[in-house]
Each structure stands twice: as C-alpha cells, then as structure tokens.
N, C-alpha and C positions, 0 to 999 in steps of 0.2 A: 504494500500500500504506500502510495507516495505521501510525502510530508506536505500537509496543507496548512498554511498560516494565513490568517486574515487580520484585518485591523482590529477586529473584536477580540482576538486572542493576544495580539500585540507580542511583546517580547517574552511574556510568560510561557508561550507555547513551546519553547525549546530551552528550558532552563537546565536540562541535563543532557547535552548533546556532545558528541565528539567534534573535533575541528572540521572534518569534511562535511558533517551534517550541519554544523553551524554555518558553513559557507553556503550550502544549499538553502538553509532556512533564511539566511539573511537575504539571499537573492529573491526568494519568493516574497519575503516581507517587503522588499523594495518594489516588486511588481505590484503587490496588493496595494501599496501606498501610492502607486502611479508615479514612482520616481523614474528617472531616465534609464532605459535599458538599451544597450548597444546591439546592433544586428548580430554581432558575433556571439552574443550571450553574456558578454561582460556587462557590468553595470556601474554607473556612477551617478551621483557622488556618494551614494550611501554604502558602498561595499565595505570599506574599512570601518566606517562608523558603526554599521549594523552588526558586523562580526564582533567588534569590540564590545558593543552593548550586550549582545547575546552571551558572550563569554563572561562578562561581568555578572550577568544575571545567574549564570550557571554556578560560578564559584561562590556566589553569595548565599546559595541555598544550604542551610544547615540540616543535617539528617535528624529526623525525629527519633526519639528514644522510645522503644517499646515499653508499654506498661508492664508486660511480662513476656517472657519467651517460654514456650511450652515445648519441651523436647519430645522427639518421637520415641515411641516405645518399641518393644520387640515384635509387636504385631505387624504382619505383612501390610504394606502400603500405608503405614503410619507416617504422617507428615510432621515436619518442623513447623511450628506456628508462632508467629509474633503478633501479639495483640496490642493495639494502639487505642488509647482512651481519649475521647473528645469531651471535655468537661461541659462546654455550653449546651450540648445536645444529648448528653448521657449516652453516647454511641461508641461501640467498639468497632474498629476496623481491623481486619485480619490480613496478614501477609502469610499465605500458606505455601510452603516450600517443599519440593522434592529434595530430600537430603543428598541424593546421589548426583543429580544433574544441576541442582540449584535453579531450576525453572520454578516460577512462582505465579500464583494467582493473588490478586488483591481483591478482597471482598468488602463491599460497602464503604468506599472512601467518602469523606465529608468535605464539602466546600464551605469555607468560613463565610458567614453572613451575619451582618448586624441589622436587625429589623428596623430599629429606630432611624438609622441614617441611610439605609439601603446600600450600605457599602459591602462589596464583595472582596474577599481576600483569598489568596491561594497558598497561605502559609502551610496548611496541613498537607495538601497534595504535594507541594514542593518538598516538604520534609520527608514524606513517604518515598518520593522519587530519589532523593539524596540517600535515604537509608538503603534502598535496594541497590543503588549504585555502589555504595561503600561495602556492602555485603557480597557483591559480585553476583547478585541474582538477575535472572532474565525473566521479566514479567511477560507472560504469554496471554493472559486474559485478565480483564477486570470484570468482576461479577457483582451484579445487583441482586440481592435476595428477593427484593420486591420493590414496588414504587413506595418509597418512604414518605411519610407525611409529617415528619418532625425535624428533618434536616435536608439541606440541599445536597444533592449528590455531587461528589467530586469526580465522577467517572470520566466525563468528557474532558475536563481540565487536566486530569492525570494522564489521559491518553495522549494529549498534545505534548505534555512535558516529557514523557518517557521516550527514550530513543527507539524502543521496540514498536511503538505505536500499537499497543495490544488492542484486540477486539473487545468490545463491551457486550456482555451477555446478560440476559434476564430471562425469567420464566415466560413461556410462550403465551400464557394467559394474560400477559400485560395488555394484549389487544382489547380484552374486556374492560380493563381499567381505563384505558385511553378512550374507549367508546363512552363509558359512563360519565367521564369528566369533560369530554370534548366541548359540549355545549356550555358548561359552566364558565369556561375561560375563552370561548369563542374560537377554539381550535378547529381547523379543517383537517380532513384526512391527510392532505399533503404536508401539513405541519409536522406529522410524525415520521415522514419518510427519512430513512437514514439515522433515526434516533438510536437504534441498537444495531450491532453487527451480527448478532446471532441470538438464538433462543434455546432455552433448556426445556426438555420434556420430562414427564414423569417416568421414573425407572429407566433412565437413559444412561448408558456407559459414558464415562468421562475420564480423560487421562491427563496427568500432570507429570511430565518427565517420565520416569519409569513406574510411577504409581498409577494404579487403576482404581477408579471409584465409580460412583453412581449419583445421579441427581434425582430428587424426589419433589413432586408438587405437594405442598402443605397448605391447601386452601383453608380459609377460616378467618384469619386476620385480614387478609386480602386474597382475591382469587389467584393472583400470580405468585404468591409466596412459595419460595423454593428452599430446599436444603441440599447441601453437597456432602457426600460421605466418602472419606478415604480411610481405609483401615479402621482404627478405633476412634476416629474423630468425625463428628457430624457438625456441620455449620448450619444452624437452624434458623438463622435470621432472627425475626422478632416474634416467632410463633410461641415459643416457650422460654421462660426466664428461669432464674435460679429458683430452687424449691420454695424459699420463703418469700419470693416475689410473685410467683404464680404463672399466669398466662397473659397473652395479648388480648386487647379489646377486639370485639368482633362487630362493632356497630358502623364501620365504614361501609360505603356502598359496595355490595358484592360480598361483604363479610357474613359469617354464619357461625354461631356457637357449635352447632351440630357438626359442621365441617371441621372446625378447629379441634374438637374432641377426637374425631376420627383421625386427623392428621397427627395428633400427639400420640395416639395409640400406635400409629405406624412407627414412630420413633421408639416407643416402648417395646416394640417387637425385636429390637436389636439386643445384643448381649448387654448384660448389666454393667460390664466394665467399659462400655463405649462412652466416650466423653462427648457431651453436647456443649458446643460453643454458642452462646447466646449473644445477639448483637446489641441488646439494650439492658439497662439497669432499671428501666421504668416501664410503665404501661402506656406510654404516649399520652399521658393523661394530665389534664389540668382540672382538678376536682371542682364540680359545681359549688357555688357558694351556698346552695341550699342543701348540700349533702349533710346528712346526720349520721352516717355510718361510722360506728366506733372503730371498725377495722380500718377504714380509710384514714381516719384522723390519727391513728397510731402509726400506720405504715408510711403514709405520704407526708413525712415530716418536712419536706420541702416542696409541697404540692404547687406552690406558686410558680415554680420553675418547671412543673410537669414531671417531677421525679416521683417515683414510688419505690423507694429503696430503704430497707431497714437500716437504722442507725446503729452504731456501736460495733461495726466490723468492717474489715477491709473489702473494697470493691472486688468483684470477681466476675468472670465471664464464662466459667466452665463448671460443669457438674457431671456426675455419672448417671447413666440411665437408671441404675438401681436406686440411687438417691432420689431421683425424680419420681420414680414409681412409688416409693415409700413415703416421701415427705412433701411433695409439691402440694401447696396449700389449696390448689384448685382442682387438681386431677390425680393426686396421689393418695395412697392409703386404702384401707379395706372398704371405706364408705364411699369412695369415688364411684360415680355412675354418670351416664349420659344425662339422665334427667336432672340430677342435682347440679351438674355443671352448667347445663343450659339455663336453669333457673338462676343460679348465682351470677353467671356471666351477663345475662340479660338485665338483671337488676343493677348490677354494678355499672355496666356500660351506660345505663340510663342516667347515672349521676355524673358522668364524665363530660367535661367541656371539650371543646375543640383544641387540638394541639396548637401551640402559639404560632408555629411556622407552617400551619396547614396549607394555606393558599400559596405562599411563595414556594414551598417545597414541591407541591404537585405540579405547578406550572413549569418548573425546571426538570423535575424527575420523570414526568411523563415523556420527556424528550431526551432521556439518557444523560441529564446533566447540562444540557444546552440552555442558554439563556433564551427568553422569548425574543421573537424577531423585533427589531427596532421599529418604532413608529416613523411616519414620514419625516419628522423633524430630526431623526437620528437618535433619539433617546430610547433606551430600553426601559420598559416599564412592566411592573407586575400589576395584576388586577385583583381587587377584593370584591367579590360579589356580595351585595348587601341583602339583608333579610330583616324580618321583624316589622315593627310598627313604623313605617317610613312616613314622614310628613309629605303631603302633596300640595 
C-alpha cells in the first residue's frame, strides 16, 4: 500500500519513518500542499525543509511505557502482551506480540481528545509507535474490538504514523452499527467507504507471526463486538470486565442482554486457566442523577468521570476464566442465570446516562478513526444531535 499524506494529517502522518520513507513522505506532502514539483520528480522549495521537519517530528516522539507486560506462558500460541493505560478514558490498549517473529497487533488504540476545547492530540499513538519501534516489533494489523462510544479511536492516526502502514480490522457486523447511526450524524453510505481495511468473522482463523488463533463475535454490548484468542489469552474488548466490575451495558442501539449473556458463556467454555484481557475498567457509564442504587453508589466512586471501578486496589486488565465463572458479580457463581442477568442488566442500564464522549466518538469511530469531512469553509466539525424539550 502506498504512503498517502494529506494536509489533514500534516507532519504527524510519518513520525516514525526511515530516511527513504521520509523522502517519499515529504515529496507527497509537498504535492498535497501544491508546492512546486519539477517534471523530473524532484521538488522545490520544500524538499529539504519537509524532510527536516519530518525527521524532527520522528525523533521527538517518546515511547510510551506499558502499564504492565504480560509474559507468554508455556501454552502453545501464547503471546507476549503489553498493556497501555489511558487515564482520561479508562481504556486499555494492547500490543500483542508473537515472541518468535516479533510481529504485532495493536488492539484498541486511543486518540487524545479534549471535549471542552475540541483539541485533538496524537501523543498516545505516537508513543505507541515509538514503543514498537524501540522494541523492534513489526505491526501487521490494528484491531478495533468494536465501535467504541467512550473514546476516539487512534487506529487511522496510528496507521499513518507506523512505517508498516498496517491494515485496520473490525468485526464484520460494524455495517449494522454504521447503518443504525448513519442518519443521526447525516452520514451517507459513501462516507464509510475505505473506513476499514478488513473485517473479522465469527470463529475465523487468524495468524500473528507463527501463532495461530481465532476470532469470535461477542454481540450484546454492540452487534460488532469481537474477541481474539491466541493460546491462553483472549482479548474480549468491552464485553466482560474484571469479576468485581461485572459486564458491559447493553442499552446501545443493537445491544441485547440476552446476546451478551450468550457471548460471555462462549468465553466461559474455554479452559479455566485462559486469561481474559478486558479493554475497560468501567461500564461506559455516567450514572443518572436520579439513581438510588446502593450498588452503584458504592462501586462508581468516580461516576462523574464515567468510571465504575472498585477503590482500594490496583488497576488490572486481566482475569482467568475460572475466576470469572466463580466471582463475576453479574454472571458468575451458582445463582447466575439468563433470567437474573437480563433483569439486572436491564434495570441497571436504565439508570445509566450517556457516555461523555458518545457523539464525538461515534462520528470518528464509525469511520475507523477518521475525522468527519471538512465543511465548505474548511473547518472540521462534530455534530451533537439535540433531544428533549426544545424551545421553538
């Protein structure tokens, strides 16, 4: 795939490139900016300046530090995993590595976004790119476990930064999510073209280096929710959290508590020693001010930020299937049943407010991390559909 740089991505698009790639990128940047290009293919006056600027951008990127590194076990196809914690959105990003070949997937990268100012930053994705560079990893895919509603995806920005230009993959049922939200934001079918490079199917083989794995559709939280399994590691997205946090909400369009319960049972069918890596510490929730649930008041100690995480212990993103089956407060233990789960989940979801970044996230994430198209005046804008008792 050829390197494509536009004014919208500017210099950030090639922050981790070799010198030949920098030369090519600088040339394309000049063309995109309508600078003078000579018939021979040489270009002026931006050649040296652009290369210098791009090289400076590359060297300025500091590698992110993993929150934790999870070593592979003796189980066949067990991966090396680095988890990265994003504090503002309570999100874990995973760099999943084949220990033998050093090929890697990056799962659920985050794009930095300040809602009040509308400012976008690429600190997190540049840090991830610098980390993979320093570790000698070759990133072959960027994976979105689903269309997130609580953070902006860094997939597209990361793709532009990485020298490999890895493909962006998501579950095939993303088409359903795009259809459901298209009218909300005025998206046309053509707006989705090229948003993703590939799609994952249920029970489909997947390879990473010498490791062989499988992908699973885990509908319930969203229709397109997916999990990836390699050896004794399953990356379950936001479907199930740690046992004392529970499960994801199911009240988004296309969500279903019945489907989520069945999806979690699919995870429980695996060996008890299998590790489940969860992408969130919260329930994507901002509790309603009318909520009177004692359970919520105890566990959502920072509910104003959308967190739903017990205080008094270290953050974690991994648990064993056996622990989930025995201890998950929503689906674990001998009293767990479909009926009790559907009742609990429906009542709890009715008390949850919308995620703070719902509308910004969806408008970006439905298109694989791409910004909305600029308006005629050149300004990129996000839309907030209004509801309620509007004055006329």
